[in-house]
C-alpha positions as CSV (number, residue, x, y, z in Angstrom):
1,M,91.5,-203.0,-168.2
2,N,91.5,-205.0,-171.4
3,S,88.2,-205.3,-173.3
4,M,86.4,-208.6,-174.1
5,T,82.8,-209.0,-174.9
6,Q,80.7,-211.1,-172.6
7,E,80.3,-213.7,-175.4
8,Q,84.1,-213.9,-175.7
9,L,84.6,-214.3,-172.0
10,R,82.0,-217.0,-171.7
11,A,83.5,-218.9,-174.6
12,V,87.0,-218.7,-173.0
13,L,85.6,-220.0,-169.7
14,E,83.9,-222.9,-171.5
15,V,87.1,-224.2,-173.0
16,L,89.2,-224.2,-169.9
17,P,90.0,-227.7,-168.8
18,M,88.5,-227.2,-165.3
19,D,85.1,-226.7,-163.8
20,M,84.6,-223.3,-162.2
21,A,81.8,-221.8,-160.2
22,F,81.4,-218.3,-158.7
23,V,79.4,-217.9,-155.4
24,D,78.7,-214.3,-154.4
25,E,79.1,-212.7,-150.9
26,K,75.7,-214.0,-149.9
27,D,76.5,-217.6,-150.8
28,K,74.4,-217.6,-154.0
29,V,75.6,-219.4,-157.1
30,R,76.0,-216.8,-159.8
31,F,78.0,-218.6,-162.5
32,W,79.5,-221.9,-163.6
33,N,81.2,-223.0,-166.7
34,R,81.0,-226.3,-168.6
35,G,77.4,-226.8,-167.6
36,A,76.7,-229.5,-170.2
37,E,79.3,-231.7,-168.5
38,R,78.3,-231.3,-164.9
39,G,76.0,-233.5,-162.9
40,P,72.4,-232.9,-161.7
41,A,73.4,-230.5,-158.9
42,W,74.5,-227.9,-161.5
43,Q,71.2,-227.2,-163.3
44,P,70.1,-223.8,-164.5
45,S,67.4,-223.8,-161.7
46,R,70.3,-223.6,-159.2
47,L,71.5,-220.2,-160.4
48,D,70.8,-217.5,-157.8
49,S,70.2,-220.2,-155.2
50,P,72.4,-221.1,-152.1
51,V,75.5,-223.0,-153.0
52,Q,74.9,-225.4,-150.2
53,G,72.2,-227.0,-152.4
54,C,74.8,-228.0,-154.9
55,H,76.8,-230.1,-152.4
56,L,76.3,-233.3,-150.6
57,A,74.8,-232.9,-147.1
58,K,77.9,-234.4,-145.5
59,S,80.1,-231.6,-147.0
60,V,77.9,-228.6,-146.2
61,A,79.5,-227.9,-142.8
62,A,83.0,-227.9,-144.3
63,L,81.8,-225.6,-147.2
64,D,80.2,-223.2,-144.7
65,A,83.5,-223.1,-142.7
66,I,85.4,-222.2,-145.8
67,L,83.0,-219.5,-146.8
68,S,83.0,-218.1,-143.3
69,D,86.8,-218.0,-143.2
70,F,86.9,-216.2,-146.6
71,R,84.2,-213.7,-145.5
72,N,86.1,-213.0,-142.3
73,G,89.5,-212.7,-143.9
74,V,90.9,-215.7,-142.1
75,R,92.0,-217.5,-145.3
76,D,92.1,-216.7,-149.0
77,V,92.7,-220.2,-150.5
78,V,91.7,-223.7,-149.6
79,E,92.8,-226.8,-151.4
80,E,91.6,-230.4,-151.2
81,W,92.5,-233.6,-153.1
82,G,90.1,-236.5,-153.6
83,S,88.8,-238.8,-156.2
84,A,85.6,-239.0,-158.4
85,D,84.6,-241.6,-160.9
86,G,88.0,-243.3,-160.5
87,Q,90.0,-240.1,-161.3
88,A,92.1,-237.9,-159.0
89,K,90.4,-234.6,-158.3
90,R,91.9,-231.3,-157.1
91,V,89.4,-228.8,-155.7
92,R,90.5,-225.2,-154.8
93,W,88.4,-222.4,-153.4
94,F,89.6,-218.8,-153.7
95,A,88.3,-215.7,-151.9
96,V,87.5,-213.0,-154.5
97,R,88.1,-209.5,-153.2
98,D,87.9,-206.1,-154.6
99,E,90.9,-203.7,-154.6
100,S,90.1,-202.6,-151.1
101,G,90.0,-206.2,-149.8
102,R,86.2,-206.4,-149.5
103,Y,84.9,-209.9,-149.9
104,L,82.9,-210.3,-153.2
105,G,82.5,-214.1,-153.2
106,T,84.3,-217.4,-153.8
107,L,85.6,-219.0,-156.9
108,E,85.6,-222.8,-156.9
109,V,87.9,-224.6,-159.3
110,V,87.8,-228.4,-159.9
111,Q,90.4,-230.2,-162.0
112,R,89.9,-233.9,-162.7
113,G,92.5,-236.4,-163.7
114,T,95.3,-234.6,-161.9
115,E,97.8,-236.3,-159.7
116,A,98.2,-235.4,-156.1
117,P,101.7,-234.2,-155.2
118,G,104.1,-236.4,-153.4
């Protein structure tokens, strides 16, 4: 494995043109990038808290279904398109697994201002 310092890795993640969050196998928020640009749901007090608290109540059931599917090996990727603040928004969730396939958590990636295909 290549070697980067934690400071270098954090700086790289901050400049990526997308929002990312990592949720561990117990559905706890462990990391997000671009914190200064995110809304009130993404405050430092949310770290180590259930991810459901960062989402609107109407979307929690869908989120729980995605996390359950990832945990149970049903799916590895989910993608949705929508809009926010007048911009197109692409949201993807990825199951994160170790080399043996054990579920470690979920990576959520949000890209704003992208066009939906088709």
